[in-house]
NUFIMAR-343739 format. One line per field, with one value per residue (C-alpha): residue number from 1; residue in three letters; x, y, z. Coordinates in steps of 0.2 Angstrom, whole numbers, plus 5000, padded with zeros to 4 digits. Example, Ala and Ser with C-alpha at 12.3 -4.5 7.8 and 13.67 -1.06 7.14 Angstrom:
BEGIN
lumdo: 1 / 2
mitor: ALA / SER
u: 5062 / 5068
v: 4978 / 4995
w: 5039 / 5036
***
This chain:
BEGIN
lumdo: 1 / 2 / 3 / 4 / 5 / 6 / 7 / 8 / 9 / 10 / 11 / 12 / 13 / 14 / 15 / 16 / 17 / 18 / 19 / 20 / 21 / 22 / 23 / 24 / 25 / 26 / 27 / 28 / 29 / 30 / 31 / 32 / 33 / 34 / 35 / 36 / 37 / 38 / 39 / 40 / 41 / 42 / 43 / 44 / 45 / 46 / 47 / 48 / 49 / 50 / 51 / 52 / 53 / 54 / 55 / 56 / 57 / 58 / 59 / 60 / 61 / 62 / 63 / 64 / 65 / 66 / 67 / 68 / 69 / 70 / 71 / 72 / 73 / 74 / 75 / 76 / 77 / 78 / 79 / 80 / 81 / 82 / 83 / 84 / 85 / 86 / 87 / 88 / 89 / 90 / 91 / 92 / 93 / 94 / 95 / 96 / 97 / 98 / 99 / 100 / 101 / 102 / 103 / 104 / 105 / 106 / 107 / 108 / 109 / 110 / 111 / 112 / 113 / 114 / 115 / 116 / 117 / 118 / 119 / 120 / 121 / 122 / 123 / 124 / 125 / 126 / 127 / 128 / 129 / 130 / 131 / 132 / 133 / 134 / 135 / 136 / 137 / 138 / 139 / 140 / 141 / 142 / 143 / 144 / 145 / 146 / 147 / 148 / 149 / 150 / 151 / 152 / 153 / 154 / 155 / 156 / 157 / 158 / 159 / 160 / 161 / 162 / 163 / 164 / 165 / 166 / 167 / 168 / 169 / 170 / 171 / 172 / 173 / 174 / 175 / 176 / 177 / 178 / 179 / 180 / 181 / 182 / 183 / 184 / 185 / 186 / 187 / 188 / 189 / 190 / 191 / 192 / 193 / 194 / 195 / 196 / 197 / 198 / 199 / 200 / 201 / 202 / 203 / 204 / 205 / 206 / 207 / 208 / 209 / 210 / 211 / 212 / 213 / 214 / 215 / 216 / 217 / 218 / 219 / 220 / 221 / 222 / 223 / 224 / 225 / 226 / 227 / 228 / 229 / 230 / 231 / 232 / 233 / 234 / 235 / 236 / 237 / 238 / 239 / 240 / 241 / 242 / 243 / 244 / 245 / 246 / 247 / 248 / 249 / 250 / 251 / 252 / 253 / 254 / 255 / 256 / 257 / 258 / 259 / 260 / 261 / 262 / 263 / 264 / 265 / 266 / 267 / 268 / 269 / 270 / 271 / 272 / 273 / 274 / 275 / 276 / 277 / 278 / 279
mitor: MET / ARG / PRO / LEU / ALA / LEU / ARG / ALA / PRO / THR / ALA / LEU / PRO / GLY / PHE / GLY / LEU / SER / MET / GLY / ILE / THR / LEU / THR / ILE / LEU / SER / LEU / VAL / VAL / LEU / LEU / PRO / ILE / GLY / ALA / LEU / LEU / LEU / ARG / GLY / ALA / ALA / ILE / GLY / PRO / ALA / ASP / ILE / LEU / ALA / LEU / LEU / ALA / ARG / GLU / ARG / VAL / GLN / ALA / ALA / LEU / ILE / LEU / SER / PHE / ARG / ALA / ALA / LEU / VAL / ALA / ALA / LEU / PHE / ASN / LEU / VAL / PHE / GLY / LEU / ALA / LEU / ALA / TRP / VAL / LEU / ALA / ARG / TYR / ARG / PHE / PRO / GLY / ARG / ARG / LEU / VAL / ASP / ALA / ALA / VAL / ASP / LEU / PRO / PHE / ALA / LEU / PRO / THR / ALA / VAL / ALA / GLY / ILE / ALA / LEU / THR / ALA / LEU / TYR / ALA / PRO / ASN / GLY / PRO / LEU / GLY / GLN / LEU / LEU / ALA / PRO / PHE / GLY / LEU / ARG / VAL / ALA / TYR / THR / GLU / ALA / GLY / ILE / TRP / ILE / ALA / LEU / ILE / PHE / VAL / GLY / LEU / PRO / PHE / VAL / VAL / ARG / SER / VAL / GLN / PRO / VAL / ILE / GLU / GLU / ILE / ASP / ARG / GLU / VAL / GLU / GLU / ALA / SER / ALA / THR / LEU / GLY / ALA / SER / ARG / ALA / ARG / THR / PHE / THR / ARG / VAL / ILE / LEU / PRO / MET / LEU / VAL / PRO / ALA / LEU / LEU / THR / GLY / PHE / ALA / LEU / ALA / LEU / ALA / ARG / SER / VAL / GLY / GLU / TYR / GLY / SER / VAL / ILE / PHE / ILE / ALA / GLY / ASN / LEU / PRO / MET / ALA / THR / GLU / ILE / ALA / PRO / LEU / LEU / ILE / VAL / ILE / ARG / LEU / GLU / GLU / PHE / ASP / TYR / ASP / GLY / ALA / VAL / ALA / ILE / ALA / LEU / ALA / MET / LEU / GLY / ILE / SER / PHE / ALA / LEU / LEU / LEU / ALA / ILE / ASN / LEU / VAL / GLN / ILE / TRP / SER / ARG / ARG / ARG / MET / GLY / ALA / VAL
u: 4824 / 4840 / 4839 / 4836 / 4854 / 4853 / 4865 / 4871 / 4862 / 4872 / 4868 / 4874 / 4866 / 4874 / 4893 / 4888 / 4878 / 4890 / 4906 / 4897 / 4893 / 4910 / 4920 / 4907 / 4911 / 4929 / 4931 / 4921 / 4930 / 4949 / 4952 / 4945 / 4953 / 4969 / 4967 / 4963 / 4979 / 4990 / 4982 / 4985 / 5005 / 5006 / 5000 / 5012 / 5027 / 5040 / 5054 / 5042 / 5037 / 5055 / 5058 / 5044 / 5049 / 5067 / 5062 / 5070 / 5055 / 5045 / 5060 / 5059 / 5041 / 5040 / 5055 / 5047 / 5030 / 5037 / 5049 / 5037 / 5025 / 5038 / 5043 / 5026 / 5021 / 5036 / 5032 / 5014 / 5021 / 5029 / 5018 / 5002 / 5007 / 5010 / 4993 / 4985 / 4992 / 4987 / 4970 / 4968 / 4977 / 4973 / 4958 / 4959 / 4947 / 4944 / 4948 / 4932 / 4936 / 4953 / 4947 / 4934 / 4947 / 4959 / 4944 / 4943 / 4954 / 4942 / 4927 / 4934 / 4937 / 4955 / 4954 / 4946 / 4961 / 4974 / 4967 / 4966 / 4985 / 4991 / 4981 / 4990 / 5008 / 5008 / 5021 / 5007 / 4998 / 4996 / 5010 / 5020 / 5022 / 5029 / 5042 / 5048 / 5059 / 5068 / 5070 / 5059 / 5045 / 5034 / 5020 / 5027 / 5040 / 5043 / 5039 / 5022 / 5019 / 5024 / 5012 / 4998 / 5002 / 5005 / 4987 / 4979 / 4988 / 4989 / 4972 / 4976 / 4989 / 4980 / 4965 / 4975 / 4984 / 4972 / 4961 / 4976 / 4982 / 4965 / 4964 / 4981 / 4979 / 4988 / 4992 / 5006 / 5014 / 5013 / 5020 / 5034 / 5037 / 5037 / 5051 / 5061 / 5060 / 5059 / 5045 / 5056 / 5061 / 5042 / 5037 / 5050 / 5052 / 5034 / 5021 / 5029 / 5031 / 5012 / 5009 / 5020 / 5008 / 4996 / 5010 / 5013 / 4995 / 4993 / 5009 / 5006 / 4989 / 4995 / 5009 / 4998 / 4986 / 5001 / 5007 / 4990 / 4985 / 4982 / 4969 / 4976 / 4995 / 4992 / 4988 / 5002 / 5016 / 5018 / 5018 / 5035 / 5042 / 5058 / 5054 / 5037 / 5028 / 5020 / 5018 / 4998 / 4998 / 5010 / 4999 / 4984 / 4995 / 4998 / 4981 / 4977 / 4990 / 4982 / 4999 / 4989 / 5004 / 5014 / 5000 / 4999 / 5018 / 5019 / 5004 / 5012 / 5027 / 5017 / 5006 / 5022 / 5032 / 5017 / 5014 / 5031 / 5032 / 5015 / 5021 / 5037 / 5027 / 5015 / 5030 / 5036 / 5020 / 5018 / 5036 / 5032 / 5015 / 5024 / 5038 / 5025 / 5016 / 5032 / 5036
v: 5218 / 5213 / 5195 / 5191 / 5189 / 5173 / 5170 / 5153 / 5147 / 5147 / 5141 / 5156 / 5173 / 5188 / 5192 / 5208 / 5199 / 5185 / 5196 / 5206 / 5192 / 5184 / 5201 / 5203 / 5185 / 5186 / 5203 / 5197 / 5181 / 5184 / 5202 / 5211 / 5199 / 5200 / 5219 / 5222 / 5211 / 5222 / 5239 / 5233 / 5228 / 5246 / 5255 / 5244 / 5249 / 5238 / 5241 / 5236 / 5221 / 5215 / 5217 / 5206 / 5194 / 5193 / 5184 / 5168 / 5159 / 5166 / 5161 / 5145 / 5142 / 5149 / 5138 / 5122 / 5126 / 5127 / 5114 / 5101 / 5107 / 5105 / 5087 / 5082 / 5090 / 5082 / 5065 / 5066 / 5070 / 5054 / 5043 / 5052 / 5049 / 5030 / 5030 / 5039 / 5026 / 5012 / 5018 / 5023 / 5009 / 4992 / 4984 / 4974 / 4969 / 4984 / 4997 / 5006 / 5006 / 5013 / 5026 / 5032 / 5033 / 5044 / 5058 / 5054 / 5069 / 5081 / 5075 / 5070 / 5086 / 5091 / 5089 / 5073 / 5067 / 5074 / 5065 / 5049 / 5050 / 5056 / 5039 / 5028 / 5036 / 5040 / 5030 / 5019 / 5019 / 5004 / 5009 / 5019 / 5003 / 4994 / 5009 / 5010 / 4997 / 5003 / 5020 / 5028 / 5042 / 5050 / 5059 / 5075 / 5077 / 5083 / 5068 / 5068 / 5085 / 5076 / 5062 / 5075 / 5084 / 5070 / 5064 / 5080 / 5084 / 5068 / 5069 / 5085 / 5076 / 5060 / 5070 / 5081 / 5067 / 5053 / 5060 / 5065 / 5047 / 5040 / 5051 / 5045 / 5034 / 5016 / 5016 / 5029 / 5016 / 5003 / 5014 / 5018 / 4999 / 4995 / 5007 / 4997 / 5008 / 5000 / 5003 / 5014 / 5024 / 5024 / 5031 / 5045 / 5050 / 5049 / 5047 / 5058 / 5075 / 5074 / 5073 / 5086 / 5101 / 5091 / 5085 / 5103 / 5108 / 5094 / 5099 / 5117 / 5114 / 5101 / 5114 / 5128 / 5116 / 5110 / 5127 / 5134 / 5118 / 5119 / 5106 / 5091 / 5096 / 5103 / 5087 / 5077 / 5090 / 5093 / 5111 / 5114 / 5131 / 5131 / 5113 / 5108 / 5124 / 5128 / 5145 / 5144 / 5139 / 5155 / 5166 / 5159 / 5161 / 5178 / 5183 / 5175 / 5187 / 5201 / 5203 / 5209 / 5216 / 5200 / 5190 / 5202 / 5200 / 5183 / 5181 / 5193 / 5183 / 5167 / 5176 / 5183 / 5167 / 5156 / 5169 / 5168 / 5148 / 5147 / 5160 / 5150 / 5135 / 5143 / 5150 / 5131 / 5125 / 5138 / 5134 / 5116 / 5119 / 5129 / 5115 / 5103 / 5114 / 5117 / 5098
w: 4841 / 4849 / 4854 / 4873 / 4881 / 4891 / 4907 / 4910 / 4927 / 4943 / 4960 / 4968 / 4969 / 4960 / 4962 / 4973 / 4986 / 4986 / 4987 / 5001 / 5012 / 5010 / 5013 / 5029 / 5036 / 5032 / 5041 / 5057 / 5058 / 5053 / 5050 / 5064 / 5077 / 5067 / 5066 / 5084 / 5089 / 5079 / 5084 / 5102 / 5097 / 5089 / 5105 / 5116 / 5103 / 5095 / 5108 / 5122 / 5112 / 5109 / 5127 / 5133 / 5119 / 5125 / 5140 / 5142 / 5147 / 5132 / 5120 / 5127 / 5125 / 5107 / 5102 / 5109 / 5100 / 5083 / 5085 / 5091 / 5078 / 5063 / 5069 / 5071 / 5053 / 5045 / 5053 / 5047 / 5030 / 5028 / 5037 / 5031 / 5013 / 5017 / 5025 / 5011 / 4998 / 5007 / 5008 / 4990 / 4981 / 4993 / 4997 / 5014 / 5028 / 5040 / 5027 / 5030 / 5049 / 5046 / 5034 / 5045 / 5060 / 5051 / 5054 / 5071 / 5077 / 5067 / 5079 / 5095 / 5107 / 5110 / 5129 / 5128 / 5115 / 5127 / 5142 / 5133 / 5126 / 5144 / 5151 / 5138 / 5140 / 5159 / 5168 / 5175 / 5159 / 5147 / 5135 / 5147 / 5157 / 5142 / 5139 / 5155 / 5156 / 5141 / 5150 / 5137 / 5145 / 5134 / 5145 / 5153 / 5141 / 5123 / 5115 / 5123 / 5114 / 5098 / 5100 / 5103 / 5088 / 5077 / 5082 / 5078 / 5062 / 5053 / 5044 / 5037 / 5026 / 5023 / 5016 / 5006 / 4997 / 4996 / 4983 / 4971 / 4973 / 4967 / 4952 / 4946 / 4932 / 4934 / 4917 / 4921 / 4933 / 4920 / 4906 / 4917 / 4920 / 4902 / 4901 / 4913 / 4928 / 4945 / 4957 / 4968 / 4953 / 4947 / 4963 / 4965 / 4947 / 4942 / 4956 / 4970 / 4958 / 4955 / 4974 / 4979 / 4979 / 4988 / 5001 / 5004 / 5006 / 5019 / 5028 / 5029 / 5037 / 5049 / 5054 / 5056 / 5066 / 5077 / 5081 / 5089 / 5097 / 5115 / 5122 / 5118 / 5122 / 5140 / 5149 / 5143 / 5142 / 5160 / 5157 / 5166 / 5162 / 5151 / 5148 / 5142 / 5142 / 5124 / 5118 / 5118 / 5137 / 5141 / 5133 / 5144 / 5159 / 5155 / 5152 / 5170 / 5178 / 5169 / 5159 / 5143 / 5135 / 5137 / 5130 / 5115 / 5113 / 5112 / 5100 / 5089 / 5088 / 5085 / 5071 / 5062 / 5063 / 5057 / 5042 / 5037 / 5038 / 5027 / 5015 / 5012 / 5010 / 4997 / 4987 / 4986 / 4981 / 4967 / 4961 / 4961 / 4951 / 4939 / 4936 / 4934 / 4922 / 4912 / 4912
***
């Protein structure tokens, strides 16, 4: 008799069922909406889409959205790394409270965050009044958009990098120190290369979240056309005006630019991992 073949137990059901459920959910949530958007864009035609995107107001909104998202993501990349390092390597009073506060943007409704930030940075707000004597204005300017996007994007960088920092063996740093390397050189040449993939992941997530952010921005931005009007808000305005072609054109532009940015970041991440593997 042939021996009974045993399979290793698994927590998931069979491959066919798992794959079917996965593809069904992916299609309903992601593929079908994007497919419908692409079909509507094909019905409009490339020439008409380019004409709609050539409008000065549309270009200003797109440039502002991606510029602000990029600035916020770069800020979060630097200060998110610093915050993750402090939370992972040091023990201090209130650490648990700070660690929990990092996740606050995940749980807080974006509209509530926008109202709170506006109340703080408005000219008559607690922080706005302190900045006014120096001629600095945050609310209803592009700086206010940066603040809102930094708020919603910071947790993505911190939560992507913090587990990697906690897994780094301190003996690696000690070995570098025994070889005569300074703390700065140890960080830049030993620690930072190990964090690059996680940093790029957090940067990509923060950038993607910031590009499409709406609720926390519209309250503090001021929403002035050609000045502080973001692309998601302009899409809503076009829909309210029953200009569906204009809304689709802006959405396609945002989809294409976002896809190109995320593709570039993923290619850099793949290159970084291969380089680290080769080293």
